[in-house]
GUDO-311868 format. One record per residue (C-alpha): z, x, y. Coordinates in steps of 0.001 Angstrom, whole numbers, padded with zeros to 6 digits, always signed. Each point is the difference from the previous one (the first is absolute). Layout:
N
ZXY ...
! end
This chain:
280
+083814+089079+133302 -000097-001602+003405 -003144-001557+001390 -000643-000902+003594 -002079-003178+000132 -000498-000344+003741 -003428+000832+001372 +000077+002393+002962 -001635-001409+003107 -002811+001952+001555 +002392+000797+002828 +001953+002095-002528 +001607+003143+001356 -002115+001977+002491 -002974-002373-000211 -001482-003067+001658 -002719-002415-001060 -003430+000395+001596 -003237-001743-001080 +001040-000422-003632 +001114+003608-000389 +002882+002042+001349 -000187+002070+003135 +002404+002731+001089 +001696+000296+003351 -001709+003163+001260 +002689+000634+002604 +002921-000425-002380 -001563+001842-002964 -002539+002487+001389 +000274+002328-003023 -001240-002735-002336 -003272-000616+001810 -001940+002527-002099 +001145-001846-003128 -000898-003369+001511 -003544+001321+000467 -000133+000448-003806 +001293-003494-000823 -003135-001037-001905 +000202+003136-002122 +003511-001039-000966 -000859-003664-000639 -003408-001634-000320 +001701-003361+000656 +001974+001230+002987 -001146-002828+002259 +001457-002593-002352 +003496+000931+001184 +001079+003169-001830 +003652+000896+000677 +001461+003505+000246 +003125+001452+001539 -000189+003092+002204 +000414+002582-002774 -002670-001628-002146 -002684+000718+002573 +000086+003683-000907 +000984-000315-003663 -002228-002727-001465 -002723+001169-002408 -003509-000685+001354 -001511-002858-001984 -002999+001958-001312 +002321+002632-001484 +002397-002573-001468 -002931-001886-001517 -001475+003202-001456 +003328+000913-001654 +000391-003476-001515 -003577-000213-001321 -000045+003445-001595 +003435-000557-001543 -001131-003303-001524 -003052+001732-001466 +001903+002981-001373 +002988-001929-001374 -001305-003459-001030 +002962-000604-002323 +002417-000046+002938 +001228-003373+001247 +002843+000737+002422 -000029+002366+002985 +003135+000955+001917 -000322+000723+003723 +003346+001678+000668 -000254+000192+003812 -002312-002870+000817 +000277-000045+003813 -002408-002587+001457 -001669-000394-003407 -003329+001783+000325 +000118+001534-003478 +001838-002864-001701 -002668-002441+001172 -002855+002100-001367 +001784+000548-003320 +000613-003758-000229 -003748-000610+000297 -000651+002081-003130 +003143-000264-002160 +001909-002918-001487 +003241+000670+001820 +001469+002238+002687 +003647+000759+000748 +000458+000787+003716 +003268+001632+001063 +001234+000831+003488 +003418+000533+001533 -001095-001309+003406 -000044-003840+000053 -002384-000033+002979 -002589+002069-001842 +000401-002187-003071 -000598-003142+002063 -003090+001624+001495 -001217+000811-003507 +000548-003591-001142 -001776-001360+003043 -002977+002336-000460 -000230-000792-003728 -000481-003662+000900 -002907+000952+002250 -001635+001857-002912 +000858-002856-002400 +001998+002124-002459 +003538-001087+000882 +000606-001649-003389 -000873+003199-001884 +002707+002077+001674 +003741+000082-000730 +001960+000924+003134 +003214+002017-000116 +002037+000742+003121 +002062+002945-001215 +000498+003760-000085 -002489+001239-002602 +002379+002692-001237 +002654-002622-000753 -002252-002408-001922 -002510+002282-001724 +001953-000040-003283 -000535-003786-000137 -003742+000089+000618 -002805+000066-002554 -003618+000801+000817 -003042+001655-001551 -000862+001940+003160 +002158+001149+002909 -001504+000495+003449 +002174+002199+002207 -000592+000175+003742 +003399+000906+001462 +000531+000481+003754 -001451+003311+001135 +002328+000340+002970 -002379-001242+002685 -003287+001332+001443 +001504+003429+000698 -000755+001050-003601 -003496+000938+001172 +001404+002674+002318 +000854+002244-002955 -002392+002193-001961 +001463-001177-003295 +002104-003006-000915 +002933+000651-002353 +000609-003207-001983 +003492+001106-000979 +001410+000760+003435 -002193-001693+002601 +000103-003640-001092 +002761-002535+000529 +000659+000212-003743 -000220+002997-002329 -003578-000459-001164 +000481+002031-003168 +003060-001983-001067 -001782-003257+000799 -002845+000888-002339 +002218+001133-002868 +002300-003043+000201 -002998-002338+000009 -001508+001769-003003 +003320-000135-001850 +000964-003612+000679 -003315-001826+000410 -003264+001694-000990 -001725+003413-000157 -003189-001598+001341 +000558+000681+003678 -002153-000024+003121 +001545+002017+002820 -001386-000637+003490 +000741+003018+002200 -000991+001707+003269 -003262+001921+000090 +001834+003316+000537 +002148-000048-003151 +000463+003128-002087 -002263-000508-003061 +002314+002225-002027 +002825-002509+000436 -002230-002847-001143 -001012+001996-003071 +003571+000929-000935 +001010-003669-000012 -002207-000568-003035 +002088+002348-002133 -000769+003280-001743 -003456-000028-001582 -000771-003501+001304 -002644-001118+002468 -000202-001838+003297 -002959-000982+002156 +000119+000494+003765 -002472-002106+001945 -000699+000427+003700 -000561-003350+001711 -002674+000139+002700 -000902-002486+002695 -003234+001080+001635 +000398+003743+000650 +003784+000244-000134 +002477+000392-002865 +002644-002681+000446 +002256+000607-003019 +000297+001324-003538 +000496-002113-003098 +001496+001715-003052 -000580-001609-003397 +002061+000488-003162 -000147-001282-003576 -002651-002620-000726 -000974-000269+003659 -001849+003364-000197 -003787-000086-000062 -000433+002527-002831 -003693-000661-000645 -001401-000778+003439 -000197-003767-000611 +000629-000720+003670 -002229+002741+001382 -002205-001451+002724 -003807+000521-000020 +000407+002172+003108 +002583+002215-001714 -002183+000285-003114 -002916+001123+002158 +002191+002584+001785 +001313+001342-003304 -003459+000239-001582 -001592+001667+003019 +002795+002576+000160 -000091+000683-003731 +003509-001353-000628 +001094-002212-002852 +000204-003611+001177 +003571-000456-001233 +002674+000518+002684 +002108+003114-000453 +003645-000672-000781 +003152+001870+000906 +002109+001401-002802 +003655+000449+000744 +000101+003268-001922 -002426+001608+002446 +001525+001263+003254 -003325+000135+001804 -001668-002949+001673 -002097-001849-002552 -000222-003443+001550 -003430-000939+001219 -000777-002713+002527 -002239-002898-000867 -003194-000890+001852 +000409-001490+003415 +000850-003673+000017 -001870-001884+002676 +000753-003369+001456 
! end
C-alpha cells in the first residue's frame, strides 16, 4: 500500500491561512460560505490549522456525531481492536475512532484527502494510531482485516437533500448495496453505515439479511437531522446501553420501552426508530 508522507500546507487547495485557521475566498467559493460558518461544528480544533479540500467542506462528519459514533461503538463492542474507515476523506471519523480504539485503517483514493486526513490526525495527536492507504477500496478490500468497518461513501454532493428519498443503490457514486455486501463478505459483518438523513429505512433493513436486525439512528445537531447512521452486527445497541438520560425520560413519559426499536429485514414496513436528539 502506498503512503503519502508529505504534510499538506494550510494553503492546500481552495484554502488560505488566516489567524491560525483556514479561511475561504468568499468570492471564489461563495457556495461554501454556509459550510465555513459551521467550521467549529466540524472540528473543535479548527483554528489549529485543519486542512480540507473543497469537497470535504460538505462531506465531513461533524465532530460531535463522529465522536458519538466512536464512543458508543467502543462501549457496545469492547472486544474490537481495529476499525476500518473505508472512505476516510479529511479524517473526521478516523480521528475519533483512533481516540477510542487501538488501531484504525484509513483508506481513500484521493491523495489530497488522505494528506488532509494525515495532517488533521497530527493536530488531534492520533497520527501514530492510524494506518494510511491511498487506494481504491474496492481493489484492496480483500487484503484488509478489521473488527469493524465504517462506511461513509460519497453521496454525490449536496444535491442529495433535494430528493424526498435517497436510494443507496442508484444515487451514490458506488452501488451502496454492493458495497455493504462486499464489505461483509471480505472483512466483517460488524458494519456502521453513515448515510443521508433521507434514506429509505427499508433498504437499510434489507441489508441485514432475512430475519436479522439493524439499528437506524438519526443524528441531530440542535433542531435539525443531519444524517442517519445504520448499525449492524455487534455495533447494534440491543439493550439500550447507550440510551441518553434525555431519551430515557422521553421513553418513560410516553410509555415506551427504553430500548430502541430495530428494523428487521423481513418486515417491509418502516420499523427503524430515530434516537433522541444529539445536542452539541
